[in-house]
N, C-alpha and C positions, 0 to 999 in steps of 0.2 A: 495633419495640416488642414484637412477638411472634415467637418462634422455635419451629419444630417440628423436632425432630431425631430421625431414625430411626436405629436401631442393631440389630445382631443378624444382619445378612446374612452370607453366606459361601458356601463351597463344601461341598456335601453329596452323598452318593451317593443314588441313587434308593431310595426306601423309608425314607429318614432323616427327621429332624425338625429344625426350626429354630424359634426364638421371636424374633419381631421386637418391638421396642419403639418407641414414638413419644412423646417427652417434649415438652410444651409449657411455655414459660417467657415471662415478660414481664409487662406490665400487664394481667393477665387478671382480668376480672370474673366471667365464667362461660364454660364450654365446653358447647356443645349437642351436636349430632350429630358423630360422628367416623367416619372410614372409611379403609379401605385400598384402594389402587389399584395396578395394576402395568402395566408397559410392557415387552413383550418386544422383542428386536431386530427392527427392520423392521415393527413393528406399532403400532397406536394404543394409547394408554393405556386401560385397562379397569377398571371397578369390580370389587372383589373381595368386600368385606364392609363392613357399617356397624353402628354401635351408637349408641343414643340416650343421653341423659344419665341416663335411668332404667334403662338396661341392656338394652333390647330390641335384638335382633340380627337381621340379615338377611344372606344370603349369595347369591352367584351360584351357579348349579347345579353348576358343575364343581369347586367346592371344598367343597360341603356334605359333612359327615361326615369331612372331612379337616382343615379349618381351623377354629379357634375364635378369635373376637374377644372381647376383654374390655377393661375399663378400670378404673383406680384413680382415682377422682375426687379423692381427697385429694392424690394425687401428680401430677395433671394428666397422666397417662400412659395410653396405650392399648397393647394388646398384640395380636399375632397368632401364635397357636400353630399351626404348620404341621406336620402329620404325613403319613406316606405320600407324601412328595414325589415328583413325577414330573419327568422332563426338561423337559416342556412347562410346568412351573411356573417355569422359568428366566426371570427378568425383574428389572428394577429396581422395587422396591416403594416406593410413596409413601404417606404419610399425609396426610390432609386433615381439618381441623377447623373447625367453625363457632364462632368465638370472639368474645365480646363483651369489649371492652377499656374501660378507664377512663382518661379524660383530664380534666385540670383546666385549664379555659380561662377566663380572666377571673374567677377565683374560683369558677366554677361547675363542677360535676362533670358530665361528658358520658359517655355510654355509646355505643359504636359497635360494631356487629356486622358481621363479614365472614368470608369463607373464607380460611384460610391453608393453605399446602402446605409439606411438608418437601422436602428436596433428594433424598431417596431412598436406599435401601440395596440393594445388588446381591445377589440370590440366584441361585446357579448350582447346578443339579442335574445331576450326571453319571450317565450310564447304565451 
């Protein structure tokens, strides 16, 4: 019922920039907090940045001053602007969103909130 689709990944040289997007679609009533995570080869998935529905942001220390998270609530889309990329930023980047969906069951409207994940987009930074 809900899909999150990331895009914008690719190959870039160290020092370069990329802008990732995460678009949500489906029976969406509201989107609360959203966030970016990443998983490098052979490592566990780690949190990178988060943004509330009101636009408050938070970042893991090693991307502060390089990455900027933002969202367009009208488009149900979140972004991650990544500047000054380093080889250690190479990873699959995933978006996650806390989404409340609308269902009609037995003539009644139900709202259900849960976390959704995208399938990821690969970012490769060459040295």
